[in-house]
C-alpha positions as CSV (number, residue, x, y, z in Angstrom):
1,X,24.2,-0.2,-13.9
2,X,23.5,-2.1,-10.7
3,X,19.9,-2.2,-9.9
4,X,18.8,0.4,-7.4
5,X,16.8,-0.7,-4.4
6,X,13.1,-0.4,-5.0
7,X,10.4,1.3,-2.9
8,X,6.6,1.6,-3.4
9,X,5.5,5.2,-2.7
10,X,2.0,6.5,-2.2
11,X,0.9,10.1,-2.4
12,X,-2.0,10.9,0.0
13,X,-3.8,14.0,1.2
14,X,-6.9,16.1,0.6
15,X,-8.3,16.6,-2.9
16,X,-6.9,19.6,-4.8
17,X,-3.9,20.0,-2.5
18,X,-1.6,19.2,-5.5
19,X,-0.9,15.4,-5.3
20,X,-1.0,14.8,-9.0
21,X,0.9,18.0,-9.8
22,X,3.6,17.0,-7.3
23,X,3.9,13.6,-8.9
24,X,4.0,15.1,-12.4
25,X,6.7,17.6,-11.3
26,X,8.8,14.8,-9.7
27,X,8.6,12.7,-12.8
28,X,9.6,15.6,-15.0
29,X,12.5,16.8,-12.7
30,X,13.8,13.3,-12.3
31,X,13.8,12.8,-16.1
32,X,11.0,10.2,-16.2
33,X,8.9,12.5,-18.4
34,X,10.5,14.4,-21.2
35,X,10.2,18.1,-22.1
36,X,8.4,17.1,-25.3
37,X,5.8,15.0,-23.4
38,X,5.3,17.9,-21.0
39,X,4.8,20.4,-23.8
40,X,2.1,18.1,-25.3
41,X,0.4,18.1,-21.9
42,X,0.7,21.9,-21.6
43,X,-1.1,22.3,-24.9
44,X,-3.8,19.9,-23.9
45,X,-4.3,21.7,-20.6
46,X,-4.6,25.1,-22.3
47,X,-7.1,23.7,-24.8
48,X,-9.2,22.6,-21.8
49,X,-8.7,26.0,-20.0
50,X,-6.8,24.3,-17.2
51,X,-3.6,26.1,-17.6
52,X,-1.9,25.0,-14.4
53,X,-2.7,21.3,-14.8
54,X,0.0,20.1,-17.1
55,X,1.9,18.3,-14.4
56,X,-1.2,16.7,-13.0
57,X,-1.9,15.3,-16.5
58,X,1.2,13.2,-16.3
59,X,-0.7,11.0,-13.8
60,X,-4.2,11.8,-14.9
61,X,-3.6,10.7,-18.5
62,X,-3.1,7.3,-17.0
63,X,-6.3,7.4,-15.0
64,X,-8.2,7.6,-18.2
65,X,-6.3,4.7,-19.6
66,X,-7.2,2.9,-16.4
67,X,-10.9,3.6,-16.7
68,X,-10.8,2.4,-20.3
69,X,-9.4,-0.8,-19.1
70,X,-6.1,-0.7,-21.0
71,X,-3.0,-2.1,-19.5
72,X,-0.6,0.6,-18.6
73,X,3.1,0.1,-18.9
74,X,4.3,0.2,-15.3
75,X,7.3,2.3,-16.4
76,X,4.9,5.3,-16.7
77,X,4.7,5.4,-13.0
78,X,8.3,4.8,-12.1
79,X,11.0,7.4,-11.4
80,X,14.5,7.3,-10.0
81,X,16.4,9.4,-7.5
82,X,20.1,9.1,-7.0
83,X,19.6,6.3,-4.5
84,X,16.3,4.4,-5.3
85,X,13.9,3.7,-8.0
86,X,10.3,4.3,-7.0
87,X,7.0,2.9,-8.2
88,X,4.3,5.5,-7.5
89,X,0.9,4.5,-6.3
90,X,-1.3,7.5,-7.0
91,X,-4.2,7.8,-4.6
92,X,-6.8,10.1,-6.0
93,X,-10.2,9.4,-4.3
94,X,-11.4,7.0,-1.7
95,X,-12.1,4.1,-3.9
96,X,-8.8,3.9,-5.7
97,X,-7.0,4.8,-2.5
98,X,-7.9,1.6,-0.8
99,X,-7.6,-0.6,-3.9
100,X,-4.2,0.7,-4.6
101,X,-3.1,0.6,-1.1
102,X,-3.9,-2.9,-0.4
103,X,-4.7,-5.1,-3.3
104,X,-2.0,-6.8,-5.3
105,X,1.6,-5.8,-5.1
106,X,1.0,-2.1,-4.3
107,X,2.0,-2.4,-0.7
108,X,3.3,1.1,0.1
109,X,6.7,1.2,1.9
110,X,6.3,5.0,2.5
111,X,3.8,7.8,2.0
112,X,4.1,11.5,1.1
113,X,1.2,13.4,2.8
114,X,0.6,16.5,0.6
115,X,-0.7,19.5,2.5
116,X,-1.5,22.7,0.8
117,X,-0.1,25.9,2.4
118,X,-2.6,28.1,0.7
119,X,-4.9,30.2,2.9
120,X,-8.2,28.3,3.6
121,X,-6.8,24.9,2.4
122,X,-4.3,23.5,4.9
123,X,-5.5,20.7,7.2
124,X,-8.8,19.3,5.8
125,X,-11.0,16.3,6.6
126,X,-9.2,14.1,4.1
127,X,-5.8,15.2,5.4
128,X,-6.8,13.7,8.7
129,X,-8.4,10.7,7.3
130,X,-5.5,9.8,4.9
131,X,-3.0,10.2,7.7
132,X,-5.0,7.8,9.9
133,X,-5.5,5.4,7.1
134,X,-1.8,5.3,6.4
135,X,-1.2,4.4,10.0
136,X,-4.0,1.8,10.2
137,X,-2.8,0.2,7.0
138,X,0.7,-0.1,8.4
139,X,2.7,2.4,6.3
140,X,5.8,2.8,8.4
141,X,7.4,6.0,7.0
142,X,5.8,9.3,6.1
143,X,7.1,12.6,4.6
144,X,5.0,15.7,4.7
145,X,5.1,17.7,1.5
146,X,4.1,21.3,2.3
147,X,2.9,22.3,-1.2
148,X,1.9,25.7,-2.7
149,X,4.5,27.6,-0.5
150,X,4.4,30.2,-3.3
151,X,0.8,31.0,-2.4
152,X,1.9,32.4,1.0
153,X,4.9,34.3,-0.5
154,X,7.4,31.8,0.9
155,X,6.5,33.0,4.5
156,X,8.4,31.2,7.2
157,X,6.0,32.0,10.1
158,X,3.0,30.5,8.3
159,X,5.0,27.5,7.3
160,X,6.0,26.9,11.0
161,X,2.4,27.3,12.1
162,X,1.0,24.7,9.6
163,X,4.0,22.4,10.3
164,X,3.1,22.4,14.0
165,X,-0.5,21.6,13.3
166,X,0.3,18.7,10.9
167,X,2.9,17.5,13.5
168,X,0.2,17.3,16.2
169,X,-2.1,15.4,13.8
170,X,0.6,12.8,12.9
171,X,1.4,12.4,16.6
172,X,-2.3,11.8,17.4
173,X,-2.5,9.0,14.8
174,X,0.6,7.4,16.1
175,X,3.6,8.5,14.1
176,X,6.9,9.4,15.7
177,X,7.3,12.9,14.4
178,X,10.9,13.2,15.4
179,X,11.4,10.9,12.3
180,X,9.2,12.9,10.0
181,X,10.5,15.4,7.4
182,X,8.5,18.4,6.5
183,X,9.4,19.8,3.1
184,X,8.1,23.2,1.8
185,X,7.9,23.3,-2.0
186,X,5.9,24.5,-4.9
187,X,5.0,21.8,-7.4
188,X,3.7,24.4,-9.9
189,X,6.7,26.8,-9.7
190,X,9.3,24.0,-9.1
191,X,10.7,25.7,-5.9
192,X,12.6,23.2,-3.7
193,X,11.5,20.1,-5.7
194,X,14.9,19.1,-7.1
195,X,16.9,22.3,-6.4
196,X,16.9,24.6,-3.3
197,X,14.9,27.8,-3.8
198,X,16.5,31.2,-3.4
199,X,13.1,32.5,-2.2
200,X,13.4,30.4,1.0
201,X,16.8,31.1,2.5
202,X,15.3,30.3,5.9
203,X,14.8,26.6,4.9
204,X,17.9,24.5,5.3
205,X,16.4,21.0,4.9
206,X,16.4,18.7,1.9
207,X,14.6,19.3,-1.4
208,X,11.5,17.1,-2.0
209,X,13.6,14.7,-4.2
210,X,16.4,14.6,-1.7
211,X,13.9,13.9,1.1
212,X,12.9,10.7,-0.7
213,X,16.4,9.4,-0.4
214,X,16.2,9.5,3.4
215,X,13.6,6.7,3.3
216,X,14.7,3.2,4.1
217,X,14.0,0.0,2.3
218,X,12.1,-2.3,4.7
219,X,14.3,-5.1,6.0
220,X,13.8,-8.5,4.4
221,X,12.0,-10.6,7.0
222,X,14.4,-13.6,6.5
223,X,14.4,-14.4,10.3
224,X,10.7,-15.1,10.3
225,X,9.2,-18.5,9.4
226,X,8.5,-19.1,5.7
227,X,5.2,-17.8,4.4
228,X,4.6,-18.1,0.6
229,X,1.1,-17.5,-0.7
230,X,0.5,-19.5,-3.9
231,X,-0.5,-17.5,-7.0
232,X,-0.7,-20.3,-9.5
233,X,0.0,-24.0,-9.9
234,X,1.4,-25.9,-13.0
235,X,1.9,-29.5,-13.8
236,X,5.0,-29.9,-15.9
237,X,5.4,-33.3,-17.6
238,X,8.5,-35.2,-16.5
239,X,8.9,-32.8,-13.6
240,X,5.7,-32.8,-11.6
241,X,3.7,-30.2,-9.7
242,X,5.1,-26.6,-9.6
243,X,3.4,-24.0,-7.5
244,X,4.3,-20.3,-8.2
245,X,4.3,-17.4,-5.7
246,X,6.3,-14.7,-4.0
247,X,8.1,-15.4,-0.8
248,X,6.8,-13.0,1.8
249,X,8.8,-13.9,4.9
250,X,11.5,-16.5,5.7
251,X,13.7,-18.5,3.4
252,X,13.1,-21.7,1.4
253,X,15.8,-24.1,0.2
254,X,15.6,-27.3,-1.8
255,X,15.2,-30.3,0.5
256,X,13.2,-28.3,3.1
257,X,10.1,-30.1,4.6
258,X,7.1,-27.9,4.0
259,X,3.4,-27.9,4.6
260,X,0.6,-26.5,2.4
261,X,-2.2,-24.9,4.3
262,X,-5.2,-24.9,4.8
263,X,-5.2,-28.5,3.5
264,X,-2.3,-29.6,5.8
265,X,-0.5,-31.5,3.1
266,X,3.1,-32.2,4.1
267,X,5.7,-32.5,1.3
268,X,9.3,-31.5,0.4
269,X,10.6,-28.7,-1.8
270,X,12.6,-30.5,-4.5
271,X,14.0,-27.5,-6.5
272,X,13.5,-23.8,-6.9
273,X,13.6,-21.7,-10.0
274,X,13.4,-17.9,-10.7
275,X,13.6,-16.4,-14.2
276,X,14.5,-19.9,-15.5
277,X,17.5,-20.2,-13.2
278,X,17.9,-22.7,-10.4
279,X,18.1,-21.2,-6.9
280,X,19.9,-22.6,-3.9
281,X,17.6,-20.5,-1.6
282,X,14.6,-18.2,-2.1
283,X,14.2,-15.0,0.1
284,X,11.5,-12.4,0.7
285,X,10.6,-10.6,-2.5
286,X,11.6,-13.5,-4.8
287,X,8.9,-14.6,-7.2
288,X,9.6,-18.3,-7.7
289,X,8.4,-21.6,-9.1
290,X,9.2,-24.6,-7.0
291,X,8.8,-28.3,-7.6
292,X,7.2,-30.4,-4.8
293,X,7.3,-34.1,-4.1
294,X,4.3,-36.5,-4.6
295,X,1.5,-33.9,-4.6
296,X,-1.0,-33.7,-7.4
297,X,-1.6,-30.3,-9.1
298,X,-5.3,-30.5,-8.1
299,X,-4.4,-30.6,-4.4
300,X,-2.8,-27.1,-4.5
301,X,-4.7,-23.9,-5.1
302,X,-4.2,-20.2,-5.5
303,X,-4.6,-18.7,-2.0
304,X,-2.9,-21.6,-0.3
305,X,0.1,-20.7,1.8
306,X,3.3,-22.7,2.1
307,X,5.2,-22.7,5.4
308,X,7.7,-24.9,7.2
309,X,6.3,-28.2,8.4
310,X,7.5,-27.3,11.9
311,X,5.6,-23.9,11.9
312,X,2.5,-24.1,9.7
313,X,0.6,-21.0,8.6
314,X,-2.5,-20.2,10.8
315,X,-5.8,-21.3,9.4
316,X,-8.6,-19.1,10.8
317,X,-11.8,-20.3,12.3
318,X,-12.4,-16.6,12.9
319,X,-10.3,-13.4,13.2
320,X,-10.6,-10.0,14.8
321,X,-9.7,-7.0,12.6
322,X,-9.6,-3.3,12.5
323,X,-11.3,-2.0,9.4
324,X,-11.9,1.3,7.6
325,X,-15.2,1.4,5.7
326,X,-14.2,3.1,2.5
327,X,-17.3,3.0,0.3
328,X,-20.6,1.3,1.2
329,X,-23.9,2.5,-0.3
330,X,-25.8,1.8,3.0
331,X,-24.6,0.3,6.2
332,X,-22.8,-2.8,7.3
333,X,-24.3,-4.9,10.1
334,X,-23.5,-8.3,11.6
335,X,-24.4,-11.0,9.1
336,X,-22.9,-9.1,6.2
337,X,-21.0,-11.5,3.9
338,X,-18.7,-9.8,1.3
339,X,-15.5,-11.3,-0.2
340,X,-12.2,-10.9,1.7
341,X,-9.1,-10.5,-0.4
342,X,-6.1,-11.4,1.6
343,X,-2.6,-12.2,0.1
344,X,-3.6,-14.3,-2.9
345,X,-6.8,-15.7,-1.5
346,X,-10.4,-14.5,-2.0
347,X,-13.0,-16.0,0.3
348,X,-16.6,-15.0,1.1
349,X,-16.6,-14.1,4.8
350,X,-19.2,-13.0,7.3
351,X,-18.8,-10.1,9.7
352,X,-20.2,-11.8,12.8
353,X,-19.8,-9.0,15.4
354,X,-19.0,-5.3,15.5
355,X,-17.0,-4.9,18.7
356,X,-16.4,-1.2,18.6
357,X,-16.4,1.9,16.5
358,X,-13.4,4.2,16.7
359,X,-12.8,7.9,16.0
360,X,-10.9,8.0,12.7
361,X,-9.1,11.2,13.8
362,X,-7.8,10.0,17.2
363,X,-8.3,6.2,17.3
364,X,-10.3,6.5,20.6
365,X,-13.3,4.2,21.1
366,X,-16.6,6.0,20.2
367,X,-19.1,3.2,20.8
368,X,-19.1,-0.4,22.0
369,X,-21.0,-3.0,19.9
370,X,-22.7,-0.5,17.5
371,X,-25.6,-2.0,15.5
372,X,-24.0,-1.0,12.2
373,X,-21.1,0.9,10.6
374,X,-21.1,3.0,7.4
375,X,-18.7,4.8,5.0
376,X,-15.9,6.7,6.8
377,X,-16.2,4.6,10.0
378,X,-13.3,2.8,11.6
379,X,-14.3,-0.3,13.6
380,X,-13.1,-3.5,15.2
381,X,-15.0,-6.5,13.9
382,X,-15.0,-10.3,14.0
383,X,-14.9,-12.1,10.7
384,X,-15.7,-15.7,9.9
385,X,-14.4,-17.1,6.6
386,X,-16.9,-19.4,4.8
387,X,-14.1,-22.0,4.1
388,X,-10.6,-22.7,5.5
389,X,-8.4,-19.6,4.9
390,X,-4.8,-18.8,6.0
391,X,-4.8,-15.5,8.0
392,X,-2.0,-14.2,10.2
393,X,-1.8,-11.4,12.7
394,X,-0.6,-8.1,11.1
395,X,1.8,-7.7,14.0
396,X,3.5,-11.1,13.2
397,X,3.2,-11.2,9.4
398,X,2.1,-7.8,7.9
399,X,2.0,-9.3,4.4
400,X,-0.6,-11.9,5.4
401,X,-2.5,-9.6,7.8
402,X,-3.7,-6.8,5.5
403,X,-6.8,-7.3,3.5
404,X,-9.4,-5.6,1.3
405,X,-13.2,-6.2,1.5
406,X,-14.9,-6.3,-1.8
407,X,-18.6,-6.4,-2.7
408,X,-20.6,-5.2,-5.7
409,X,-17.5,-4.8,-7.8
410,X,-15.8,-2.4,-5.5
411,X,-13.6,-2.1,-2.5
412,X,-15.9,-1.6,0.5
413,X,-13.4,-1.6,3.3
414,X,-9.8,-2.3,4.1
415,X,-8.2,-3.5,7.3
416,X,-5.5,-5.3,9.3
417,X,-5.8,-8.5,11.4
418,X,-5.5,-8.0,15.1
419,X,-6.0,-11.6,16.3
420,X,-6.7,-15.1,14.9
421,X,-8.7,-17.9,16.4
422,X,-7.2,-21.0,14.8
423,X,-9.3,-23.8,13.4
424,X,-8.9,-27.0,15.2
425,X,-8.5,-30.0,13.0
């Protein structure tokens, strides 16, 4: 079978609106979880007096594994639709939300915002916040899953009312709602998840699974200049220095003159290999090893970025970013020096200035130059890395302009780079 195109999908929304149950139901209906596994989870749920939680357990069983520090086979979190195969990034609470959103490979290509239709649930603080975070963190496509339609007796009028409210919210945060699908379904009963429901003859749109096939795979940014963050470096006897990493933008071919930043070492790419096969060119998404000419292994490090000699990656003296404070025990003031995780680099960096605080629901400026910011705040800040670091504007190279801020063993904030003041040699 030809490999299907791959998308990273994140489920967001207020707590208890049915994110895990939705994911469990999708995995079951797409065949990623068997009847037998589901029955086991049903028994477990009954034993714990949580009778409706069997689908949620599909994901939550993994959360426990995560907490115990076991590695989880990624296949657990993958499912296929007729068109794509998806990797699911489950976003339970704040902390995991940001970590999953930004660190490592879990860059979401699309989000499903789950909103409960049940009376008294509907649009909640986290619904607003997650919608805004999705926008701030650059998730281009969003589908609204209107869950628990069974709780309002499949009533069209109430569906239309909530749909209008969510539409207004998404418009405020900056989504083009003419491109957003609103899908009513019941994760618990299975209505309109993979098969249309006879209880909602008024709804003529796609099922939840069919709606996922309307998403598009982000274009490969081959027309942009090469940017390849280094993940590791090897020295292979008789062969030389071989950096390893994933091409984020652009194309690299053997013979290309390249530059390694922030050190500014110019060299040439001699050969490229992926899965032990020689490549004539490497494109965005390719994880490659490549041999470089006359450069010692000790001169290349994880966190360096390779670019064309004619268009070197930017090394930041300082950068301006919009951040969301996800979880900080007290407050963040100028002078705060956490570790910034950006592409494959991790560098201690100081927040030198807080330029403004924004309203997380609307993005409007609330306060200029506040003295501090705390959990839940969205702010524009200036950041100065403690040593040379490659940073690009999110608008130019999203892959090198998204970052997580970590301190005390947790993700404190997340953000995108608005502007870079380049280091002068």
